[in-house]
C-alpha positions as CSV (number, residue, x, y, z in Angstrom):
1,M,56.1,97.2,111.4
2,G,58.3,99.3,109.8
3,K,62.5,99.8,109.6
4,K,64.4,101.0,112.0
5,K,67.7,103.5,110.2
6,L,70.6,102.9,112.4
7,V,72.4,106.5,112.2
8,I,76.3,106.5,112.6
9,K,77.9,110.0,113.9
10,R,81.4,109.8,113.6
11,I,84.3,112.4,113.6
12,V,87.2,112.1,111.4
13,E,90.2,114.2,112.1
14,K,94.1,114.0,110.6
15,V,96.7,113.7,113.0
16,S,100.2,113.1,113.2
17,I,102.9,111.1,115.4
18,D,105.0,114.0,117.0
19,D,109.2,113.4,117.6
20,Q,108.1,111.9,120.7
21,G,105.3,109.1,119.6
22,R,102.9,110.9,120.8
23,I,99.0,111.3,119.4
24,A,97.1,114.6,120.0
25,I,93.6,114.0,120.5
26,P,91.9,116.5,118.8
27,K,89.4,119.4,121.0
28,S,86.5,118.1,119.5
29,I,86.4,114.9,120.6
30,R,88.2,114.9,124.5
31,D,84.7,117.2,124.8
32,K,82.3,115.6,123.0
33,H,83.8,112.2,125.1
34,N,84.7,114.9,128.5
35,F,88.3,113.1,128.2
36,N,90.5,115.1,131.1
37,P,93.8,115.4,131.7
38,G,94.9,112.3,133.3
39,A,92.3,110.3,132.3
40,E,94.1,106.6,131.0
41,F,93.5,104.4,127.9
42,E,93.4,100.7,126.8
43,I,95.2,101.3,123.4
44,I,94.9,97.8,121.1
45,D,96.5,96.5,118.3
46,D,94.0,95.2,116.3
47,E,95.4,93.9,112.9
48,D,95.0,96.5,110.5
49,K,93.6,99.5,113.6
50,I,95.1,101.0,117.0
51,I,91.8,100.8,119.1
52,L,91.7,103.6,122.4
53,K,89.7,102.4,125.0
54,R,88.8,105.0,127.8
55,L,89.5,102.8,131.2
56,I,87.1,103.5,133.5
57,L,88.1,103.2,137.1
58,K,86.0,101.7,139.6
């Protein structure tokens, strides 16, 4: 059997928190995931990282 290669592509961009506590999602990421104004997310505090998960309403 041949070996399968796992390829993970990441977009890494530096962002900062503004004076109102907001973080802007970079356009390249918004475009890739089709995030439009009004999209809703769940934010998860997971020890040493923050996870932003899009809510898909059915």
